[in-house]
Backbone bond lengths (Angstrom), bond angles and torsions (degrees), N, CA, C in turn:
res aa  C-N    CA-C-N  psi(-1)  N-CA   C-N-CA  omega(-1)  CA-C   N-CA-C  phi
1 M - - - 1.383 - - 1.602 104.85 -
2 F 1.310 115.19 136.26 1.417 118.60 -178.84 1.583 103.45 -118.85
3 V 1.388 113.19 114.53 1.407 121.70 173.74 1.486 111.13 -120.47
4 L 1.360 116.87 123.77 1.436 117.29 -173.43 1.536 101.81 -109.50
5 D 1.345 116.57 104.75 1.417 121.73 -175.81 1.607 113.92 -110.87
6 G 1.355 109.63 29.37 1.431 112.71 178.11 1.512 105.51 -155.43
7 N 1.285 119.29 149.67 1.424 122.39 -178.43 1.492 118.07 -74.91
8 L 1.385 109.29 7.24 1.619 116.08 176.91 1.519 108.38 -114.63
9 R 1.330 123.37 13.47 1.437 125.95 -174.94 1.427 107.22 -114.98
10 S 1.394 116.85 136.06 1.417 123.42 177.35 1.535 109.98 -149.57
11 V 1.392 111.92 164.09 1.484 117.46 174.33 1.479 105.90 -107.44
12 E 1.298 120.57 140.73 1.460 126.28 -177.92 1.505 112.64 -131.81
13 L 1.323 115.48 162.96 1.433 123.38 169.70 1.464 113.35 -127.49
14 A 1.302 115.85 145.50 1.503 118.40 172.80 1.492 108.05 -154.53
15 L 1.301 117.36 154.59 1.449 120.95 179.28 1.538 108.01 -88.76
16 G 1.308 116.15 153.16 1.429 121.97 179.15 1.522 114.42 -75.42
17 A 1.294 115.19 -23.41 1.484 123.13 175.28 1.527 111.63 -146.38
18 A 1.243 115.71 164.59 1.530 116.68 177.63 1.521 114.18 -54.54
19 K 1.280 117.50 148.08 1.458 122.58 179.19 1.518 108.54 -64.95
20 T 1.364 119.34 153.80 1.404 123.50 174.22 1.551 110.97 -89.18
21 T 1.349 113.37 -51.19 1.526 118.38 178.32 1.486 112.17 -132.53
22 A 1.320 122.68 -25.02 1.492 122.75 -175.02 1.429 110.90 -149.92
23 D 1.333 119.54 147.07 1.366 125.04 162.89 1.462 117.30 -71.06
24 M 1.373 123.62 168.63 1.413 123.54 -171.99 1.529 106.22 -100.54
25 P 1.377 121.40 125.13 1.444 121.30 174.61 1.573 105.46 -76.90
26 W 1.357 112.08 149.58 1.428 123.78 -178.19 1.540 110.77 -139.60
27 V 1.383 114.85 153.99 1.435 118.64 175.50 1.518 102.71 -135.42
28 A 1.300 121.05 134.59 1.562 126.36 176.66 1.524 107.49 -126.97
29 S 1.284 112.39 140.63 1.490 120.65 175.34 1.513 109.88 -128.42
30 W 1.323 118.29 134.33 1.495 120.06 178.79 1.524 108.27 -144.06
31 C 1.301 108.95 167.14 1.581 118.81 171.81 1.478 107.17 -117.88
32 D 1.276 114.41 149.71 1.456 128.04 169.98 1.554 110.06 -109.42
33 F 1.299 115.01 134.44 1.467 120.49 177.19 1.535 109.07 -129.13
34 G 1.310 113.45 145.97 1.457 123.06 169.78 1.554 113.08 -77.69
35 A 1.303 116.22 -177.99 1.377 119.18 -179.81 1.522 113.10 -60.99
36 D 1.223 125.03 -24.51 1.374 127.22 179.10 1.547 114.82 -93.72
37 F 1.361 112.33 -0.23 1.426 122.22 -175.10 1.601 115.07 56.73
38 A 1.276 114.36 28.04 1.441 121.02 175.59 1.482 108.78 -105.39
39 G 1.285 117.77 161.38 1.475 122.85 177.86 1.489 116.66 67.31
40 A 1.300 117.97 39.76 1.531 119.31 -174.97 1.500 108.33 -61.10
41 A 1.272 117.11 136.76 1.477 123.31 172.99 1.431 108.49 -116.25
42 E 1.327 116.77 127.94 1.559 121.07 -178.40 1.467 110.43 -95.43
43 T 1.280 117.53 142.43 1.437 125.62 177.33 1.486 111.45 -130.35
44 T 1.413 118.57 147.13 1.392 119.18 178.75 1.624 102.13 -131.38
45 L 1.352 114.13 137.58 1.441 122.41 178.23 1.487 110.38 -131.95
46 A 1.391 120.84 141.19 1.370 125.33 179.10 1.575 106.59 -128.86
47 G 1.341 109.26 154.58 1.469 116.65 179.91 1.542 110.65 -173.99
48 T 1.298 114.84 -162.20 1.425 121.74 173.34 1.508 110.94 -135.72
49 T 1.388 115.27 153.25 1.387 117.82 171.07 1.507 113.72 -61.24
50 N 1.371 117.53 170.07 1.435 121.17 -178.07 1.547 108.98 -134.15
51 G 1.394 114.08 60.35 1.331 122.80 -175.95 1.526 110.85 58.61
52 T 1.395 116.95 -132.20 1.522 114.88 -177.82 1.523 111.23 -89.31
53 T 1.301 117.40 3.18 1.487 120.14 174.90 1.514 110.89 -81.87
54 P 1.383 113.57 125.63 1.498 117.66 -174.54 1.614 108.78 -64.89
55 V 1.307 107.18 141.66 1.557 118.05 175.27 1.486 107.68 -119.17
56 A 1.362 117.13 130.73 1.500 120.28 175.55 1.493 108.66 -74.08
57 V 1.341 117.95 114.81 1.430 120.73 176.45 1.475 115.03 -93.04
58 V 1.474 112.23 -23.36 1.470 119.80 173.09 1.514 101.64 -131.14
59 P 1.269 119.73 102.35 1.442 118.87 -179.92 1.553 113.10 -71.69
60 A 1.312 114.82 165.46 1.395 122.70 -178.94 1.543 107.78 -62.16
61 P 1.370 113.13 142.46 1.572 113.21 178.80 1.549 109.11 -83.89
62 P 1.350 111.52 167.90 1.430 115.43 171.00 1.489 112.32 -61.40
63 S 1.309 122.58 157.75 1.458 123.98 -175.56 1.447 118.31 -59.82
64 D 1.333 118.12 -23.45 1.419 122.52 -178.38 1.569 114.80 -94.07
65 L 1.406 116.51 5.78 1.446 120.16 -177.26 1.573 107.27 -126.09
66 T 1.368 111.75 161.12 1.401 122.10 173.15 1.612 107.28 -117.61
67 R 1.277 117.97 127.98 1.473 122.25 -173.10 1.500 108.87 -109.18
68 K 1.330 117.25 128.65 1.457 120.79 -179.97 1.562 113.42 -123.29
69 L 1.265 112.17 118.86 1.508 119.06 -178.64 1.464 107.98 -63.40
70 R 1.417 117.45 125.84 1.421 120.11 177.32 1.508 111.14 -98.83
71 K 1.396 116.63 -45.40 1.472 118.08 -175.52 1.522 106.86 -149.38
72 L 1.340 116.76 141.44 1.500 122.68 170.95 1.529 108.69 -136.70
73 T 1.317 114.95 128.13 1.466 116.13 174.40 1.625 105.63 -126.14
74 V 1.250 110.13 142.26 1.553 122.36 176.25 1.482 109.76 -130.61
75 L 1.294 117.60 125.19 1.423 125.88 174.91 1.556 112.14 -106.38
76 N 1.350 114.70 128.50 1.429 118.43 177.07 1.586 107.89 -85.72
77 A 1.349 112.60 97.22 1.395 123.49 -178.80 1.557 110.26 -85.55
78 D 1.258 116.04 -3.79 1.488 120.36 -176.33 1.579 109.62 -75.06
79 S 1.301 115.57 170.06 1.518 118.83 178.58 1.515 110.12 -89.77
80 A 1.318 119.31 -4.51 1.501 121.88 179.96 1.532 110.87 -132.58
81 A 1.272 113.41 161.90 1.491 120.91 177.53 1.503 107.41 -64.53
82 K 1.258 116.11 139.17 1.505 123.01 179.34 1.519 111.28 -140.68
83 A 1.257 118.95 145.48 1.452 127.49 170.84 1.537 109.78 -77.00
84 V 1.267 117.94 130.80 1.525 118.71 169.16 1.451 108.78 -116.85
85 L 1.319 118.17 131.37 1.467 122.68 179.42 1.501 109.53 -110.52
86 V 1.357 112.66 120.84 1.445 124.13 172.56 1.527 106.03 -89.96
87 R 1.343 113.91 117.17 1.468 122.46 -170.96 1.518 110.78 -114.62
88 F 1.356 118.20 138.67 1.351 125.45 170.89 1.523 108.57 -103.97
89 N 1.365 116.43 113.15 1.422 122.57 -179.91 1.482 112.02 -99.89
90 D 1.385 118.04 111.40 1.397 122.58 -179.97 1.574 106.95 -110.52
91 N 1.291 115.67 85.29 1.507 125.19 177.96 1.589 107.02 53.01
92 G 1.396 115.91 48.55 1.389 119.11 173.84 1.591 114.53 96.75
93 T 1.343 113.17 -16.58 1.518 116.99 176.19 1.514 105.32 -88.16
94 I 1.270 118.44 118.52 1.439 125.58 -173.36 1.473 110.03 -103.08
95 T 1.372 115.68 130.92 1.527 121.86 167.66 1.470 105.20 -123.49
96 V 1.409 112.99 147.82 1.517 114.05 178.15 1.657 105.58 -118.50
97 P 1.281 114.44 93.40 1.448 116.31 179.73 1.482 113.13 -70.21
98 F 1.315 119.13 -25.21 1.522 122.36 178.85 1.552 109.03 -132.54
99 N 1.280 117.03 119.94 1.468 124.63 168.08 1.562 109.72 -122.42
100 V 1.335 117.21 99.91 1.470 116.02 -167.78 1.501 105.41 -125.86
101 T 1.388 116.17 134.23 1.449 121.19 173.86 1.541 107.05 -88.12
102 L 1.303 114.17 119.52 1.507 123.50 173.05 1.523 117.62 -96.64
103 A 1.279 120.37 122.86 1.436 120.64 176.04 1.507 109.37 -66.87
104 A 1.257 116.29 160.47 1.546 117.51 177.82 1.457 110.54 -55.22
105 G 1.340 119.06 132.76 1.407 122.91 176.04 1.557 112.78 87.60
106 S 1.355 118.50 -12.69 1.435 116.67 178.15 1.514 115.62 -85.22
107 Q 1.305 113.52 171.47 1.529 115.34 -171.10 1.516 107.38 -140.27
108 L 1.368 114.12 135.41 1.417 123.87 172.31 1.563 109.93 -93.27
109 V 1.331 116.94 133.51 1.450 123.00 -175.33 1.566 106.41 -129.27
110 Y 1.344 117.44 113.87 1.498 121.59 166.38 1.478 108.47 -103.77
111 E 1.276 121.85 128.74 1.363 123.26 171.30 1.520 109.58 -135.94
112 D 1.370 115.51 130.09 1.460 121.62 -173.61 1.465 111.20 -51.26
113 G 1.316 117.77 129.84 1.429 124.26 179.28 1.562 114.31 82.31
114 C 1.254 117.28 6.72 1.436 121.06 179.12 1.527 109.72 -126.91
115 P 1.345 121.26 155.47 1.474 122.46 179.17 1.530 105.77 -70.33
116 L 1.285 113.22 151.79 1.522 122.49 174.24 1.531 106.35 -56.02
117 A 1.375 116.43 135.49 1.512 118.02 178.82 1.491 108.75 -127.99
118 V 1.354 114.97 148.64 1.478 123.18 171.60 1.412 102.76 -122.23
119 Y 1.407 117.86 136.40 1.407 128.32 177.78 1.540 106.35 -116.50
120 D 1.316 117.89 138.62 1.529 118.62 174.97 1.451 110.47 -82.59
121 K 1.342 118.01 177.44 1.516 120.20 -172.86 1.475 112.08 -63.78
122 N 1.389 120.00 -13.85 1.451 120.49 177.07 1.493 113.89 -96.31
123 G 1.375 115.30 -1.03 1.380 119.96 174.99 1.591 113.53 96.26
124 A 1.357 114.42 3.24 1.408 119.92 178.40 1.469 112.75 -79.35
125 L 1.387 120.00 133.77 1.424 124.01 175.69 1.484 110.00 -61.98
126 Q 1.305 121.71 131.41 1.460 127.01 178.96 1.549 108.03 -94.47
């Protein structure tokens, strides 16, 4: 579970090595909650990795909100297997809860409340 309860916490992606032909597209969805956890607003953001440079896929919330990651998908659109690092950035202190090597065409799926999953290019769970 990723809960960002401070305006200096974010979730990032980076590749373990330079891309061969293409960066990895990703989609992240999250909910923002106020102090009473009422009135959740859901947001979805899409983008691509930027080689080994970290990209914020779930940016830090405003100081009066708590942000909870609902779903994150990452597709290896490269022609070679690559490691993708899902990073938790707490005001510059980095932890890497997930470091997964994805074969070309495979997809990483994180969904809140479910185990991390990797699907091959044919959609089979690995």
